[in-house]
C-alpha positions as CSV (number, residue, x, y, z in Angstrom):
1,M,120.4,105.4,99.4
2,R,119.0,106.5,102.8
3,I,120.5,104.2,104.9
4,A,119.8,104.1,109.0
5,L,122.7,102.6,111.0
6,S,122.6,101.6,115.0
7,A,124.7,100.0,117.5
8,D,125.0,99.1,120.9
9,H,128.4,100.1,123.5
10,A,130.4,97.2,121.8
11,G,129.5,98.3,118.0
12,Y,129.3,102.4,118.2
13,V,132.8,102.7,117.0
14,L,132.5,100.6,114.1
15,K,129.0,102.6,113.3
16,D,130.7,105.4,114.0
17,Q,133.2,104.9,111.7
18,L,131.0,103.0,108.4
19,A,128.5,106.3,109.1
20,S,131.7,108.8,108.2
21,W,132.4,106.5,105.5
22,L,129.0,106.2,104.0
23,V,128.6,110.0,104.1
24,E,131.6,110.5,102.2
25,Q,130.6,107.6,99.2
26,G,127.3,109.8,98.9
27,H,124.5,107.8,101.3
28,E,122.2,110.1,103.2
29,V,122.8,108.1,106.8
30,E,120.5,108.3,109.9
31,D,122.5,107.6,112.8
32,L,120.7,105.7,115.5
33,G,122.8,105.8,118.1
34,T,124.4,104.8,120.5
35,N,127.3,107.2,120.8
36,G,129.3,106.5,123.6
37,P,130.7,103.2,125.5
38,E,127.9,103.4,128.6
39,S,126.2,100.0,128.6
40,V,123.0,99.9,126.7
41,D,120.6,97.2,125.7
42,Y,120.9,95.5,122.2
43,P,116.8,95.0,121.7
44,R,116.2,98.8,121.7
45,Y,119.0,99.2,118.9
46,G,118.1,96.6,116.6
47,A,114.1,97.3,117.3
48,M,115.0,101.0,116.3
49,L,116.7,100.2,112.9
50,A,113.7,97.9,112.1
51,E,111.7,100.5,112.6
52,A,113.5,103.0,110.4
53,L,112.8,100.4,107.7
54,A,109.3,100.1,108.6
55,D,108.3,103.4,108.4
56,G,110.7,103.9,105.3
57,R,112.9,106.3,106.8
58,A,115.7,104.3,105.3
59,D,116.2,102.1,102.4
60,R,118.4,99.8,103.9
61,G,120.0,99.1,107.5
62,I,123.0,98.3,108.9
63,T,123.6,97.4,112.9
64,V,126.6,96.3,115.0
65,C,126.7,95.2,118.4
66,G,129.7,92.9,119.6
67,S,128.8,89.5,117.3
68,G,125.9,91.0,115.6
69,I,123.7,88.3,116.6
70,G,121.9,89.7,119.4
71,V,120.7,93.2,117.0
72,A,120.0,90.5,114.6
73,I,117.7,88.6,116.1
74,A,115.9,92.2,117.5
75,A,115.8,93.7,114.3
76,N,114.3,90.4,112.6
77,R,111.3,91.4,115.3
78,N,110.2,93.4,113.3
79,S,108.4,91.6,109.7
80,A,109.7,94.2,107.4
81,C,112.7,94.1,108.4
82,R,114.9,90.8,107.1
83,C,118.3,91.4,108.6
84,A,121.1,89.1,108.1
85,Q,124.2,89.2,110.0
86,V,127.5,88.9,108.3
87,A,131.0,88.9,109.0
88,E,132.5,88.4,105.1
89,P,131.6,90.0,101.7
90,L,129.8,86.9,100.2
91,S,127.4,86.4,103.0
92,A,126.5,90.2,102.6
93,S,126.0,89.8,98.9
94,L,124.0,86.5,99.3
95,A,122.1,88.4,101.7
96,R,120.3,90.6,99.4
97,Q,120.4,88.1,96.0
98,H,118.7,85.5,97.8
99,N,117.1,86.2,101.1
100,D,116.5,90.2,99.8
101,A,117.8,91.4,102.8
102,N,117.2,95.0,104.0
103,A,119.7,95.2,106.8
104,I,122.7,93.1,107.5
105,A,124.5,93.4,111.6
106,L,127.7,93.3,111.8
107,G,129.8,92.3,114.7
108,A,132.7,94.6,116.1
109,R,134.6,91.9,118.0
110,L,134.5,89.7,115.6
111,I,135.4,92.2,112.1
112,G,138.1,95.4,111.7
113,I,137.0,98.8,109.1
114,E,138.0,97.6,106.2
115,M,135.9,93.9,106.4
116,A,133.0,95.7,107.3
117,K,133.5,98.2,104.7
118,A,133.6,95.3,102.4
119,C,130.6,93.7,103.8
120,V,129.1,96.8,103.0
121,T,129.9,97.7,100.0
122,A,128.5,93.9,98.5
123,F,125.3,93.9,100.5
124,L,124.8,97.8,99.3
125,T,125.9,96.6,95.3
126,S,124.4,93.0,95.1
127,D,120.7,93.3,94.0
128,F,117.9,90.9,94.8
129,L,117.9,88.3,92.2
130,G,113.9,87.2,92.3
131,G,112.7,84.1,90.6
132,R,112.3,81.0,92.8
133,H,113.9,82.9,96.0
134,Q,110.7,85.3,95.9
135,R,108.7,82.7,96.4
136,R,110.7,82.1,99.7
137,V,110.7,85.3,100.8
138,D,107.2,85.3,100.8
139,Q,106.9,82.3,103.0
140,L,109.3,84.4,105.7
141,A,106.5,86.8,105.4
142,N,103.4,84.6,105.8
143,P,105.4,81.2,107.6
144,S,101.4,79.7,108.0
145,E,100.8,79.8,104.3
146,Q,103.5,77.1,103.8
147,E,102.3,74.2,102.7
148,P,103.9,70.8,104.2
149,A,106.8,69.0,102.8
């Protein structure tokens, strides 16, 4: 699988660890940076991840910041990206199964490498269930076409 990774300064160490591990697992990895502790603005790295998904360079994306929240918000500004902030494997799996998420955001200050690997494994091995969930995912892409409750 082609996987894009991005991180801000708070998440680059975890991103680098995941990149090496994913290559060992046989995945093709595109590292979008950052690659050091110098302060950078997380919205840029969330946006770059979404662009890699939108233009087809990546099948899935993983982005990391201190909490995972900022980069998820930034990535989701691009309508081609459905990024879920996750901190444990069940959320990562459900993000794929119910929301057809194509990216996850991890908080480097909240989880360690083993939990991050468990989240990534759940994310990459879970399939979208379709069915009633497809209607809801379609509504995410076209919120103005939703019928009132």
